[in-house]
C-alpha positions in Angstrom: -11.6 87.2 202.5 -8.1 87.3 202.2 -6.4 87.3 199.0 -4.3 84.6 197.7 -0.1 85.2 198.0 0.9 85.5 194.6 3.7 82.5 195.6 0.3 80.6 195.7 -1.3 82.0 192.7 2.1 81.4 191.3 2.4 77.5 191.8 -0.7 77.0 190.3 1.2 77.6 187.0 4.7 76.3 188.0 5.4 73.4 185.1 7.6 72.0 188.0 4.9 71.4 190.3 3.1 69.3 187.8 1.2 71.6 185.2 3.2 71.0 182.1 2.8 73.1 179.0 1.1 71.0 176.3 2.9 72.5 173.8 5.8 71.7 175.2 7.9 70.3 172.0 8.7 67.1 174.8 5.4 66.7 175.7 4.3 63.2 175.9 0.9 63.3 174.1 0.3 59.3 174.5 -3.4 59.0 176.1 -3.7 57.3 179.1 -4.7 54.0 177.3 -1.4 53.6 175.4 0.2 54.5 178.4 -1.7 51.4 180.0 -1.4 49.2 177.1 2.3 49.8 176.9 2.9 49.0 180.9 1.0 46.0 180.0 2.6 44.5 176.8 5.7 46.5 176.2 7.2 46.3 172.5 9.9 44.4 171.6 13.4 45.5 172.7 15.5 42.8 171.0 15.6 41.5 167.2 14.8 37.7 168.6 11.7 39.0 170.5 11.2 41.1 167.5 11.1 37.7 165.3 9.0 36.3 168.1 6.4 39.1 167.8 6.4 38.3 164.2 5.3 34.7 164.3 2.6 35.7 167.3 1.4 38.2 164.5 0.9 35.3 162.2 -0.5 32.9 164.8 -3.2 35.8 164.5 -3.8 36.0 160.9 -2.2 39.5 161.4 -0.2 38.6 158.3 0.9 35.6 156.4 3.8 33.2 156.2 5.7 35.0 153.5 5.0 38.3 154.4 6.8 36.6 157.9 9.0 35.3 156.1 10.1 38.2 154.5 10.2 40.8 157.5 12.4 38.6 159.0 15.1 38.0 156.4 15.0 42.3 156.2 15.6 42.2 160.1 18.1 39.3 159.7 19.6 40.5 157.1 21.0 44.0 159.4 23.3 41.7 160.7 24.9 40.2 158.3 27.8 41.1 155.9 29.0 40.3 152.8 31.5 37.2 153.4 27.8 35.5 155.7 26.0 34.8 152.0 29.3 35.2 149.0 29.9 32.4 146.8 33.9 31.4 147.9 36.2 32.0 145.2 36.5 28.0 144.8 33.3 28.2 143.3 33.4 31.2 141.4 33.6 30.6 137.1 36.2 33.2 135.9 37.3 34.2 132.0 41.0 34.4 131.0 41.1 37.5 129.2 43.7 35.6 127.2 41.3 32.9 126.0 39.7 32.8 122.5 36.7 33.8 120.9 35.5 29.8 120.8 37.2 28.8 124.6 35.0 32.1 125.8 31.7 31.1 124.3 32.3 27.4 125.0 32.7 28.3 128.9 29.4 30.8 128.9 27.2 28.1 127.3 28.0 25.6 129.4 27.9 27.7 133.1 24.9 29.7 131.9 26.0 33.2 133.9 25.0 36.3 132.9 28.3 37.9 134.2 31.5 36.9 134.8 34.9 38.3 136.2 37.1 38.3 133.9 41.5 37.6 135.0 44.7 38.4 133.5 47.3 36.3 134.6 46.7 35.5 137.8 43.5 34.6 138.9 43.5 36.8 141.7 44.1 40.0 139.2 40.5 40.8 138.5 40.5 43.4 135.6 36.7 43.9 134.9 33.3 42.2 134.5 31.7 41.0 130.9 28.4 40.8 130.4 27.2 37.5 128.3 25.4 39.3 126.2 28.4 41.4 124.8 29.9 38.5 123.6 27.4 39.0 120.9 29.0 41.9 120.0 32.0 39.9 119.3 30.6 38.0 116.7 29.0 40.5 114.6 32.0 42.4 115.0 35.1 40.4 115.2 37.7 43.4 114.9 36.4 44.3 118.5 39.1 43.7 121.1 36.8 42.0 124.1 39.1 44.4 126.8 36.4 47.4 125.5 33.3 45.2 126.8 34.6 45.0 129.9 32.8 46.8 132.9 34.5 48.2 136.0 34.7 45.6 138.5 33.6 46.2 141.9 35.1 45.6 145.2 34.4 45.2 149.1 35.4 43.7 152.1 33.9 41.0 153.3 32.4 43.0 156.5 30.6 44.9 154.5 26.9 44.6 156.1 23.9 44.3 153.5 22.0 46.3 153.8 24.5 49.1 152.9 25.8 46.9 150.0 22.1 46.6 148.4 21.7 50.6 148.8 25.0 50.4 146.7 23.5 48.1 143.7 20.6 50.1 143.7 22.4 53.4 143.3 25.2 52.5 140.7 22.9 49.9 138.9 25.5 47.5 139.8 24.7 44.0 140.6 27.8 42.4 141.3 30.4 42.6 143.4 33.9 40.6 144.1 34.3 40.1 147.8 37.9 41.0 149.5 39.3 39.4 152.8 41.9 41.3 155.1 44.9 40.7 153.2 43.4 41.8 149.6 42.8 39.0 147.8 39.7 37.7 146.2 37.7 35.5 148.6 34.2 35.5 147.2 31.4 37.0 145.0 28.4 38.6 145.5 25.3 39.4 143.5 22.4 41.7 144.1 20.7 38.4 143.8 22.4 36.7 146.2 21.7 40.0 148.4 18.0 40.1 147.7 17.3 36.1 148.2 18.6 36.8 151.8 14.8 38.4 151.8 12.4 37.0 149.9 14.1 33.0 149.7 16.0 31.9 146.4 15.2 33.6 143.2 14.9 31.1 140.3 15.9 32.4 137.1 15.4 30.7 133.5 18.2 28.7 134.2 16.8 27.7 138.0 13.5 26.9 136.8 12.8 22.8 138.2 9.1 21.5 137.8 7.9 19.6 141.3 9.0 16.3 139.7 12.2 17.9 138.0 12.6 18.5 134.4 14.5 17.5 131.3 15.2 20.1 128.9 17.1 19.2 125.3 19.7 21.7 124.0 20.4 22.8 119.9 24.0 20.2 120.4 21.7 17.1 121.0 22.6 17.0 124.5 20.0 17.3 127.5 20.2 19.3 130.6 17.9 17.6 133.4 17.1 18.9 137.4 19.2 17.4 140.2 15.8 16.6 141.7 14.3 15.0 139.1 13.0 11.4 139.5 15.3 8.6 138.4 12.5 6.3 136.9 11.9 9.7 135.1 15.5 9.6 133.4 15.1 6.2 133.0 11.9 6.4 131.0 13.8 9.4 128.9 16.8 8.0 128.1 15.4 4.1 128.0 18.1 3.3 130.4 18.0 1.8 133.7 20.1 3.4 136.2 19.1 2.0 139.6 17.5 -1.5 140.3 14.3 -1.5 142.0 15.6 -4.4 144.2 19.0 -2.3 144.5 20.3 -1.9 148.5 20.7 2.1 147.3 17.6 3.5 147.0 17.4 7.0 146.1 14.1 9.0 144.8 16.1 11.7 142.5 19.2 11.5 140.0 21.3 14.2 141.8 21.3 11.8 145.0 22.3 8.9 142.8 25.3 10.9 141.0 26.3 11.7 144.5 26.4 8.9 146.3 28.3 7.2 143.4 31.0 10.2 143.5 31.3 9.4 147.1 31.4 12.9 147.7 29.4 16.3 147.0 29.7 17.0 143.5 31.3 20.1 142.5 30.3 22.2 139.2 32.3 20.8 136.2 32.3 16.9 137.2 31.6 14.3 135.6 30.9 10.7 135.6 29.2 8.2 133.5 26.2 5.9 134.4 25.3 3.0 132.3 26.1 4.8 129.0 25.1 7.7 129.9 27.5 10.8 131.4 26.4 13.3 133.4 28.2 16.3 134.0 27.5 18.8 136.8 26.5 22.7 135.3 25.6 24.6 138.4 25.0 23.7 142.5 23.9 25.3 144.9 23.7 24.7 148.8 25.3 21.6 148.3 22.7 20.1 145.8 23.5 19.8 142.5 20.4 22.1 140.4 21.7 20.8 136.8 23.2 18.0 135.1 24.1 18.5 131.5 23.5 15.1 130.1 24.3 13.3 127.0 25.4 9.5 125.8 29.0 8.5 127.0 30.2 8.1 123.2 29.3 11.9 122.7 31.0 13.2 126.1 34.4 11.2 124.5 34.2 13.0 121.6 33.9 16.6 122.8 
């Protein structure tokens, strides 16, 4: 029997002839079963397909609806920028550095925000951010200068990605950023809450608490805070008024819908209207709807 040639012996060990070294760094370690599964059912290759896959996972009880919604939020957020979710400049509550202490306190209480951009001269000239809680320091030590309480403002372009912005919010422990346009002018405002809401949905804080049928809260100044989705019947009972006759052609379920109809446009923060002896002032809006009104007898509003 003849000995195999050296070329034949070497060919059986030649990786180029179909016997790759299993230890090679680029070796495909998938099992035959994995390869078949991936060939039959390849993974998603686009954002839309990935979202469809999540919907299928929910339908198959692999994940629940809340988990799917959060995962979709994370995926969609990757393609969003600061300009997509910012509060536009026309809806920002700014503080004037030259305002008196009483004026500042009045605005902070009425708007109920925790942070305020502060301007000097022109409204585009933001010189800092004031924490509402820091105003208490001025009450205890009036000799303090309000400028000493301001925190450095953070400016970001409209095109800044939300993923990057969230990373910066977490890294520098800052919760508010001023959004500027391509010309360097203030375009809006963005908080860490706005970014997180793209993932988890609307975050309701102590100012946003709304019961299933709305809610009414008595305030220290003997006025009331009323949620926009409070049933009209409940407002009628609470204030002993009749805001809408039962046989009226205009039927509305909530006080927010009634006030918007009477105003003839989407209410804006700070706007007021008197209905049947009650003054309704818009305190807070979100998504084109009134979240909260400040309500008082009309004669009290005239004296304020």
